[in-house]
C-alpha positions as a Markdown table, in Angstrom:
| # | Residue | x | y | z |
|---|---|---|---|---|
| 1 | Met | 74.6 | 72.6 | 188.9 |
| 2 | Ala | 76.8 | 74.4 | 186.2 |
| 3 | Asn | 76.0 | 73.8 | 182.3 |
| 4 | Thr | 79.0 | 71.2 | 181.4 |
| 5 | Asn | 77.6 | 70.7 | 177.8 |
| 6 | Thr | 79.9 | 73.2 | 175.8 |
| 7 | Asn | 78.4 | 72.8 | 172.8 |
| 8 | Thr | 76.3 | 75.6 | 172.5 |
| 9 | Gly | 74.9 | 74.7 | 169.0 |
| 10 | Thr | 77.7 | 76.7 | 166.9 |
| 11 | Ser | 79.0 | 72.9 | 165.4 |
| 12 | Thr | 75.2 | 72.2 | 164.0 |
| 13 | Ser | 74.7 | 75.5 | 162.8 |
| 14 | Thr | 78.0 | 75.4 | 160.5 |
| 15 | Asp | 77.6 | 71.7 | 159.8 |
| 16 | Ile | 74.4 | 72.6 | 157.8 |
| 17 | Asp | 75.6 | 72.5 | 154.5 |
| 18 | Arg | 73.5 | 73.9 | 151.1 |
| 19 | Glu | 72.3 | 70.7 | 150.4 |
| 20 | Thr | 70.0 | 70.6 | 153.6 |
| 21 | Leu | 69.3 | 74.4 | 153.7 |
| 22 | Arg | 68.0 | 74.4 | 149.9 |
| 23 | Glu | 64.3 | 72.8 | 150.6 |
| 24 | Pro | 63.4 | 74.7 | 153.5 |
| 25 | Ala | 64.8 | 78.2 | 151.3 |
| 26 | Asp | 62.9 | 77.1 | 147.8 |
| 27 | Gln | 59.9 | 77.2 | 150.3 |
| 28 | Gly | 60.7 | 80.1 | 151.2 |
| 29 | Asn | 62.2 | 80.1 | 154.1 |
| 30 | Glu | 64.1 | 83.4 | 155.3 |
| 31 | Thr | 66.6 | 81.9 | 157.4 |
| 32 | Ala | 67.4 | 79.1 | 155.1 |
| 33 | Leu | 68.4 | 82.0 | 152.8 |
| 34 | Asp | 70.3 | 84.1 | 154.7 |
| 35 | Arg | 72.0 | 80.8 | 155.7 |
| 36 | Leu | 72.8 | 80.5 | 151.9 |
| 37 | Ala | 73.9 | 83.9 | 151.3 |
| 38 | Gly | 76.7 | 83.5 | 154.0 |
| 39 | Leu | 77.8 | 80.3 | 152.5 |
| 40 | Ala | 78.1 | 81.7 | 149.0 |
| 41 | Asp | 79.5 | 85.0 | 150.1 |
| 42 | Ala | 82.0 | 82.5 | 152.4 |
| 43 | Ala | 82.9 | 80.6 | 149.3 |
| 44 | Gly | 82.9 | 84.0 | 146.9 |
| 45 | Asp | 80.2 | 81.8 | 144.7 |
| 46 | Leu | 79.1 | 85.5 | 143.3 |
| 47 | Gly | 76.8 | 83.1 | 140.9 |
| 48 | Glu | 75.3 | 81.5 | 143.9 |
| 49 | Leu | 75.0 | 85.1 | 145.6 |
| 50 | Ser | 73.3 | 86.3 | 142.6 |
| 51 | Glu | 70.2 | 83.4 | 142.1 |
| 52 | Leu | 70.0 | 84.2 | 145.8 |
| 53 | Leu | 69.3 | 87.6 | 145.5 |
| 54 | Asp | 66.3 | 86.4 | 142.3 |
| 55 | Glu | 64.9 | 84.5 | 145.1 |
| 56 | Gly | 64.1 | 87.3 | 147.5 |
| 57 | Ser | 67.3 | 87.1 | 150.0 |
| 58 | Pro | 67.6 | 91.1 | 151.5 |
| 59 | Arg | 71.1 | 89.2 | 152.9 |
| 60 | Ala | 72.7 | 88.5 | 149.5 |
| 61 | Gly | 71.6 | 91.4 | 148.1 |
| 62 | Phe | 73.5 | 93.2 | 151.1 |
| 63 | Leu | 76.7 | 91.2 | 150.2 |
| 64 | Leu | 76.6 | 91.7 | 147.0 |
| 65 | Thr | 76.0 | 95.7 | 147.6 |
| 66 | Arg | 78.8 | 95.6 | 150.3 |
| 67 | Arg | 81.1 | 93.6 | 147.1 |
| 68 | Ala | 80.1 | 96.1 | 144.6 |
| 69 | Val | 81.2 | 99.3 | 146.9 |
| 70 | Ala | 84.3 | 97.9 | 147.9 |
| 71 | Ala | 85.0 | 97.3 | 144.0 |
| 72 | Gly | 83.3 | 100.6 | 142.4 |
| 73 | Asp | 81.5 | 98.4 | 140.6 |
| 74 | Leu | 78.4 | 100.9 | 139.6 |
| 75 | Arg | 76.9 | 98.4 | 136.9 |
| 76 | Glu | 76.7 | 95.8 | 139.4 |
| 77 | Leu | 75.0 | 98.5 | 141.7 |
| 78 | Gln | 72.4 | 99.4 | 139.2 |
| 79 | Arg | 71.6 | 95.0 | 138.7 |
| 80 | Ile | 71.5 | 94.8 | 142.4 |
| 81 | Ala | 69.0 | 97.4 | 142.9 |
| 82 | Asp | 67.1 | 96.5 | 140.1 |
| 83 | Ala | 66.4 | 93.0 | 141.2 |
| 84 | Gly | 64.9 | 94.7 | 144.4 |
| 85 | Tyr | 67.7 | 95.4 | 147.1 |
| 86 | Glu | 67.3 | 99.5 | 147.2 |
| 87 | Glu | 70.2 | 99.9 | 149.2 |
| 88 | Ala | 72.0 | 99.3 | 146.3 |
| 89 | Gly | 70.5 | 101.9 | 144.6 |
| 90 | Asp | 71.3 | 104.0 | 147.7 |
| 91 | Glu | 74.8 | 103.8 | 147.8 |
| 92 | Leu | 75.3 | 103.8 | 144.2 |
| 93 | Asp | 73.4 | 107.5 | 144.4 |
| 94 | Arg | 76.6 | 108.3 | 146.8 |
| 95 | Leu | 79.0 | 107.0 | 145.0 |
| 96 | Leu | 77.8 | 108.9 | 141.9 |
| 97 | Arg | 77.6 | 112.2 | 144.2 |
| 98 | Glu | 81.1 | 111.5 | 145.8 |
| 99 | Ser | 82.4 | 111.4 | 141.8 |
| 100 | Ala | 80.8 | 114.4 | 140.6 |
| 101 | Asp | 81.8 | 116.6 | 143.9 |
| 102 | Gly | 85.0 | 114.9 | 143.3 |
| 103 | Pro | 88.4 | 114.6 | 145.7 |
| 104 | Arg | 88.2 | 116.6 | 148.4 |
| 105 | Asp | 90.9 | 117.9 | 151.0 |
């Protein structure tokens, strides 16, 4: 018999709010930190993303780095790298090398 349950858990996963995720995140649960980072990114809450980065969320570092690269924000990339997300430093170096090389035709 085919599975008639069309709910694959997605509804439940999207129904979890920040308050529900905060407790496991505060206890170091990386999945909860990642989920909080995704919610903060979707809401455009850069302050919360920065706090999550400070709490050790690599996902927050990734999301902040992506935003900083898109904006060409070298200072923000340096701050993210200083907070421990190494890929931000790599992106910073890449942008600095590109600017030093000048435009390529």
